[in-house]
C-alpha angles and dihedrals in degrees: 000000000000108000117242110265090229099054118111127177099254093047099047107108128216116257087244095044120132109075129253091240093059091045092053091050091054093047093052091046093051090048088055090059097246106152138160118248092349092299136101089226121079112209118219132202123197116210108187113033098201126115096291092045094054091044091051093049090049090055091044092054093044097059104130119239094010129108108222125168124196102228106170143004132197138184137158092237119075113237098029096091092052091044095053093046091051092050094047093047089058088066106026103028117197092003087071095038101121110180115233093252089063093051105093131189128191139050092294094051093099089064094049092046093051091046086065089065136080126227108280095030123114134257119193112211110200104147121116109299095247085078098045099098091047093054096039088055091056092045091055090047088054095045095243131157110233142213110191130182124233137286094053093184139010105202141023099268093052091044090056092045091052091052093049090049090049092061088059090049092053091046087057092047094240120165114228128186124192122205098245092124097175086082090061090051101113094206091053088049091059091045090053089054093049093049091048089053092054102256093144096023124237114346109244100166138013131187134192132184132199106173121156143114117277116267114244096252092050095057117109104235124188110270110270125223120274099032127103119236092246094052089044093054092045089049089051094035094150087067097059128064095212093057101041115357083254132265091312095062096039100041103034105039096093095059090043090050102046092045091052087047089054091049093047095225145061130256117256097206144006138201124187152166131216144156150197121239110154106010102118137077126256086263091057095251115148103237101187143006100245131109117230092224134034131184115181132185110202119194127205129208091258091054095255119136140228117198122197127187121188133177135176103189123123120231096034132112110286116225123171113166146095140219143192123207122201137179090262103038143311142273135218101220100177119014104174116022138330093322102002127159143273113049118191145177132219136199088221139039089260129081102232128141091237091057097044117117100177144358123194118249110190121181113254094243090057101045098094107086092188089061094038092058091054094045088055094044095051091045090054093047093049094044093047091236128149114266125161127148099172098104091053089045093053095047092048092047091049095046088050091048087048090062093047091048092051090053095045095048100034088230136114107256122203123210091239090050096055093038092053098034115120099217113114115183097212110012092169097047089120092061096051119130133176089267097048121114114246119265089240122047129195117241124250090275091057095250124131115230109264132196113278109182116220093010102066126070117256092244093063100068 
């Protein structure tokens, strides 16, 4: 069987994944007669048919004990909707069999896909984050429950817009999940409780690392022939700040998120450094807007610090982990990846077996946080319980962007400063068509504008 094009190692779920607890909740809710739109089956629309979209749709259809049907798919690139349907059908058969007339292409495809649903059904929003507020607004208008990927915003104005939209979603009683799957890592949940109960004392310092070579599909390649500048930038959205917040926002948000979760608060300011070493073509053309390295110092209101180091350079040492240090000991938050198990605590600042207090032990069928987040969302929808992760998603996105902005400008950036700033990367993103110019244009020399700390205005990055 041909592997699904969106599958990646850390997102593959076990055949038995799902969790017995979530399954039992769904079974009880169904027995109670709680249904969506008068039917036992929940319809799902997928908006954004790339790797994360296919992964989210896979997790949705794999929720144990629930009846979900993929009803529509949409993307701005021709071919992607058909590809994702074909891949999903290999695993889920007719439950992923979306007819051709419900496979939409174009900037208005999101509307057409959501129009195939009933109030109370679910739309998956996995396009580049620049489009998140546009699609969320229409989902709310249609009365749909939502799963959206992170980041959910890339600047202050879009963050505020998402928060305003979310108030409307809550008034309508919509359930909304955000793809910050670390919070659905059950080992981390127990660690959060242990830290809150004082097991390692008061947190005074945290540190996180995401250092690896860029994956092939994240590399910024020179623009090929036959594609418009707008479509090229959407295709390579990690390379452009307007579309994604850049590599920093998309890659590093998980570690920023789960460390803030362990702390129980949000940083009030950030200062940072970063640099470019290899990010240009052989002809010297700047082919994206990212730094190769980042080092951010976040400060909390109590004076404690969170340090984050990121690197996207092939051939270097790979580190992907996070830690919390307290007055009575330390904790390994993530051991192997953005939300890797096991988590553990120690009565000293060293990770030795003799000093270890606790280590997480999560049942095998509950170890996939990508599946856990969907199990919990569907359980809440079927049971009619409140469920909304947008505020956390917005704050995490903004704090992550705060670190990026500090590195790109060479200034200390406060949370209030970025939240209340008036610079919006793509204010007319809701008006884009296939013929529109890109929100970012290269200069006469063919180079895209790149961060120049100390030389660019704060509002530009």
